[in-house]
Structure formats: structure tokens, C-alpha cells
C-alpha positions in Angstrom: 158.9 96.3 77.2 160.9 93.1 76.9 157.7 91.0 76.9 156.2 93.1 74.1 159.4 92.7 72.0 159.5 88.9 72.5 155.8 88.7 71.6 156.3 90.8 68.4 159.3 88.6 67.5 157.4 85.4 68.0 154.4 86.7 66.0 156.7 87.7 63.1 158.5 84.3 63.2 155.1 82.5 63.1 154.0 84.5 60.1 157.2 83.7 58.2 156.9 80.0 59.0 153.4 79.9 57.5 154.4 81.5 54.2 157.7 79.6 53.9 156.0 76.3 53.3 153.6 77.5 50.7 154.3 76.8 47.0 154.3 79.9 44.8 151.2 78.9 42.6 149.6 75.9 41.2 150.9 75.0 37.7 153.0 72.6 35.7 156.6 73.1 34.9 158.4 72.3 31.7 160.3 69.1 31.2 163.7 68.6 32.7 166.2 65.8 32.1 168.3 64.4 29.3 165.4 63.9 26.8 165.4 66.8 24.3 162.0 68.1 23.2 160.0 65.9 25.6 157.1 67.5 27.4 155.8 66.0 30.7 152.5 67.3 32.1 150.6 66.2 35.2 146.8 66.5 35.3 144.6 65.9 38.3 141.4 67.4 39.6 141.6 71.1 40.1 140.6 70.9 43.8 142.2 67.7 45.1 141.1 66.4 48.5 142.7 63.9 51.0 142.3 60.4 49.7 142.6 58.7 46.4 142.7 60.9 43.2 142.8 60.3 39.5 146.1 61.4 38.1 147.2 61.4 34.4 150.7 62.1 33.2 151.1 62.9 29.5 154.5 62.4 27.8 155.1 63.9 24.3 158.2 64.4 22.1 157.6 67.3 19.8 153.9 66.8 20.2 153.9 63.1 19.4 152.9 60.6 22.2 155.5 58.4 23.8 154.0 55.0 24.4 156.7 53.0 26.0 158.0 55.1 28.9 158.3 54.2 32.5 156.6 56.8 34.6 156.8 57.2 38.4 154.9 59.8 40.3 156.1 61.2 43.6 154.1 63.4 45.9 156.0 65.4 48.5 154.7 67.9 51.0 156.4 71.3 50.9 157.6 70.9 54.5 160.1 68.5 55.8 159.4 65.3 57.8 156.7 63.8 55.7 156.9 60.4 53.9 156.4 60.9 50.2 153.6 59.1 48.3 155.1 57.2 45.3 153.2 55.3 42.6 154.1 53.8 39.2 151.8 55.1 36.5 150.2 52.6 34.0 150.1 53.2 30.3 146.7 54.3 29.0 147.5 54.9 25.4 148.2 58.0 23.3 151.1 59.0 25.5 149.1 59.1 28.7 149.9 57.2 31.9 147.4 56.9 34.8 147.2 55.8 38.4 144.3 54.4 40.3 146.3 54.0 43.6 147.8 57.5 44.2 146.3 59.0 47.4 147.1 62.2 49.3 147.4 61.3 53.0 147.3 64.8 54.4 145.8 68.2 53.6 148.4 70.9 52.7 150.7 72.0 50.0 152.2 69.2 47.8 154.7 69.0 45.0 154.0 66.2 42.4 156.9 65.1 40.3 156.6 62.7 37.4 159.9 61.0 36.6 159.9 59.5 33.1 162.4 57.0 31.7 162.4 56.3 28.0 163.5 53.0 26.6 166.7 54.5 25.2 167.7 55.6 28.7 166.7 59.3 28.3 165.0 60.9 31.3 162.6 63.7 31.7 160.4 65.0 34.5 157.5 67.4 35.1 156.3 69.0 38.3 153.1 70.5 39.5 152.2 72.2 42.8 148.8 71.6 44.4 147.1 72.5 47.6 145.1 69.5 48.9 141.9 70.2 50.9 140.5 68.1 53.8 137.9 65.6 52.7 
């Protein structure tokens, strides 16, 4: 009886641990920070795989592109203990910033955060959740 109770408890604990690290759903959040009316969106391939990926961050204020921002992209896994992937995005024109060096180093659930600093000191950020597949 005790063995069955312990086994049931361990099974339940294992099931909770699997769902606790999973993000709710893929999608982008609205902008956060001190910059009013600034929208930050992160675009990458729909089904990212381990390795280098093309990432584009778009920064707009009231629909108009912001050309002179500093954009840093950070990728964090949803579970503790992993070193984040960080890359500075390069301006590509029309309010877009790109990276050719961002690479996922492990399969699993990731949170990508674009931190944007405008020349006047205002800040904004956007976030997207993605599940990265094995190569």
C-alpha cells in the first residue's frame, strides 16, 4: 500500500514538472518599458530548430519605424540553470533590426526578449515564446 502511494505521488510530481516548464503559447507580447506608443515585435521562423536562426525585431512608434534604436535580443529557456543566448541586433532599415549570429543551443521551450533603447533614453521591450525542435 505504501509503495503504491509513493509511486502515485512520484508520477504526479513528474507530470507537474513537465507542464511547469512549458510556456503558455507561442506569440508576441505588447511593448513594455518607458517609451509610450512603441511596439516591439520579434519574428523568426515558425518552427525553429537548434542552431542558427534568422531573427528580425521591428520597432515602431505609432506605426512609424524607429531607425536609430539599440536592440539586444536575449533567449532564455523556461527552466532554470541554462546560460542565456544574447545578441545585439543590427539595423536593417525601415524600423527592422536583424541578427545573423543568434543560435539556439538546445531543444525545448524558449522565451525571446528584445530590449530596445531609444536615443532619448526611453526603453521598450517585446517578448515571444517558442518551442525549439531538434535539428
